[in-house]
N, C-alpha and C positions, 0 to 999 in steps of 0.2 A: 099536953102541952110538950111537956118536954123534947117528943119527936120532932115539931113545927117549929121550934128556937133552933135544934139542930139542922134543921134544913132550910132555914131563913138564914140562918149563916153560914150553910156552905154557898148558896145562892148572889148573899153578900160579899164572899171570898168571890166566889168568880169575877161577878160584877167588876169590884175593885184589880183584879188580877187584869181584866181585856184592857178597863181604864185608864192602869199604866202604863200595860201594851201600845196602844192608843197615844199615847200623849207623849212618849218618848220620840226624838227628833229622827226623821227618815234616816236611816244609816245612808253611807254612801255607798256604791253600786247601780250595776242595772240590772233589766231584764233582758232575759232571752224566752223567748216562746215557743212552745212546741206543737206543731201544726202538722195534719200527715195530709190529707186530701182536700181540695175544694174544687167541687161538682155539683153542678143541682143535682146528680142523678146518680146519689151515694146507696150504698147498698144498703138491705131493712135494717141490719143492726150495727152500721156506724157510724150512726149520730156523736158519740162519743169524739170520731178521729174526725169527722170531714165539717168543713166552714163552709154554704152557699155561700158562693158569688159574689152576691151583694153584700151579704155578712161580710165578706171580708177587704172588699172595696171599701165598704165604711169605715171598717178598724184603721187601713191604711192610714186613711181621707184624715180620723180622731188622731192619730200618732204625729200626723203633719202639722195639724191645724194645734197640736203642742209640747210643739220644737223635738219631738223626737228624732234621730239621726240615725240609719240603720249602716249598721259596720256589719264584716262580714269573719268571722272567727280567727283565723288570717291575721285579721286586722289587727284584733284582739291580741294575739300570740305574739307580733309587732310592737305592742305597745307593750307590753310586757316587758318586752326586753329594750325598751326606748330607744326604738327606732321610728317611733311613729306615735304620730299625739290626736290623738282620740277627739270626737266634735264631742259640744255639749251634748248634755241626754243622752247619751246613744245607746242600740236597744240590738236586739239580735232576733231575725224571723228564720227557722228553721223548720224543716219539712222530711219527717223521716218517711223511707220503706221507697221511697222513690218512684212514683205512681205515674203512670205518661199525664195525666190531669195537671200537675204540677209543670209542665212543658205546652203543655193545650191550654191551661187558666190560669192557672198562677201566675207563670213568666208575664202574660199579657197585660195583667194589673200592678204587677210590679212595678214594668218598667214604664206605664202611664205615668206613677205614680215617683218615679227612677227614683228605687230604692234598690237596695241588698238583699239575698238573701242565700243561704246557707240548706242544700239538699244532701240530703246522709241516703246511699243508695244499698242497696242488697245486692252484692256485682253480681252472683248467680241468677238473679233474679231479674237482670237486665234484657231485653229484646225477647219477654215474655208477654203473652197479652195480659196488658193492663197496664204494664210496668215501661219507664223510660227505655230508650235504647240507647246505644254508645255515641251513635251520632247527634242524638236527642243533649245527651251532657255533653259533651264535646261544645255545642253552639250554645247551649245556657253558662258554661262557663267565659266561653267567648264574650257575654255579654255581662259578666260581673255575679254571678253566681258562682260558689262556693261549691265543690265537690265534696262530700268526708263520706267516708268509709260508715258503713250499721252493719256489718262484718260480710263474713262471704256466704252464711246460710240464712239467719237471723236464730241461731240459735243463743240461748239465752246462756250467757261464758260463764258466773258463776256455779259449781257444779263441774263443769268437764275439768277434762283432763289439762296439763298442762299442754302435750300435745295439740290438745284439739283447740285449743284457747289461742297459739298459735297458728293454725289453720286458720281458723275465721277472721282473725286480727292483720296477719300477715299475707296471706296470699288473698284477699280483699286486697288491701294495697298497693301489692306490682302489681294483681292484675288491671287495675283502674289505672296506675301509670304506666304501663305499659300498652293499654290503649288511648294515650295523648291524653289524660290528665294531671295535670302539672300539680304537685306535690301534694297528696293526699295528707294532711298533716292533723287532721280531725278524727273521733271516733264518737258514734254515737251506742252507747251501750243496749242491748235488745232490752226490751221492757224494765228500764231502766236499773236491772239490778247489776249491780257492781259489790267490790269488797276490797279493803287495801290490797291486797296480794294481787288482784284486775291491773287494778288502777296502778301499780309499780311494773306490770308489764308492757301493756300501752305503751307508758314510756320509753320502756327499753326498744321497745320498735319501732322507736323513731317517730312516733305523734306528738304532736306539741299539745294538745286536749285531748278532752274527751265529755260528753256532755250526758250529763246523770236525767232520770225525771221526777227530783228533785226541788219543788219549788222554792223560792229565793233570790237574792238578788248576787251581783257580782260586782268584782272588785279586783284588783293586783293582789292583792293578799289569797283572796279563794285560792284552793286545789285548781290548779289549771286540767285536771284531768276530777276533778269534780264536781265540773259547774254544773250550776241550778237553772232548773228551766220550770217555767209553767204551762201546761198545757191549754190550750182552746179549742174548746168542742166546740160542737152546734148550738152557740145563744140560743135562748126560749127567749130571752130579758133585750135583747138587741145587744146595741153600742153600753149600753148600763153594763152589761153583764161583762163587757169586756173589760171595763173599768175596776171592774169586780175583781178580775182575773191581774190586771196589774196592782190592785189592791192586795192580792192576796200575797203576792212577788214580795213586797213591803212588809208586809204583819207577818212572815215566814222571817225574813231576815234581820225583825226585830226578835220574833222569837228565841233563836240562833243565838243575839246576842246577850238576851237575858237568862237565858240555860248555860251561858259559855260564863255570865259574872257569879253563878248557884255555887259552879261548878270550881269557883274559883278560893 
């Protein structure tokens, strides 16, 4: 009986905790979505990283129908500096790694919705089978898609020497800009791994922002080198699952506020 009371008390405490989180007002900020590939023929193990074209099209329809407006990371950076006014309900669509289907499949769907996105490319993978070419990313940039760095070789930066980190973040930026890509100002941490020292290095290398794999919402108070994203995998529940992913960003933002209050 005593054991049952303890379990019951724990369950009640959990219910109260989550009820309190859900009843909190939605915090200010906007989501950044993390995609990888948009294709009908993904690798057998890539469901975590691939969204079917039909699902992607439905997701963009949903965003439009619910008043979201896509922006780029560069536009967010300009708005932080007071040089641009963001639209109502901004949202950022990002694509990691720089796969060729981003040009062949994703971009036409994006353009049909008159939306923007950010593609983070691995510099030394450009031109290889399955990856974007320099010519393609030049064209994508000309069509309103921001190009960012996903480092030179996609090595996890945490744990590397300072010299190795500089090679990954500096060389990729220089190579892309010398290849005709204007202003590489944002970086995506490989595997989402980062620490405070790494964020400072990115800042010193003249990047204006960097994105993580941590879910949440972003605003002008968010550390621009620790921007939060929600991964969008291949949905099993259609648009309902996509809505849950957007909700996940809000919940984690609330949890962050709750944690901050506890630490005060």
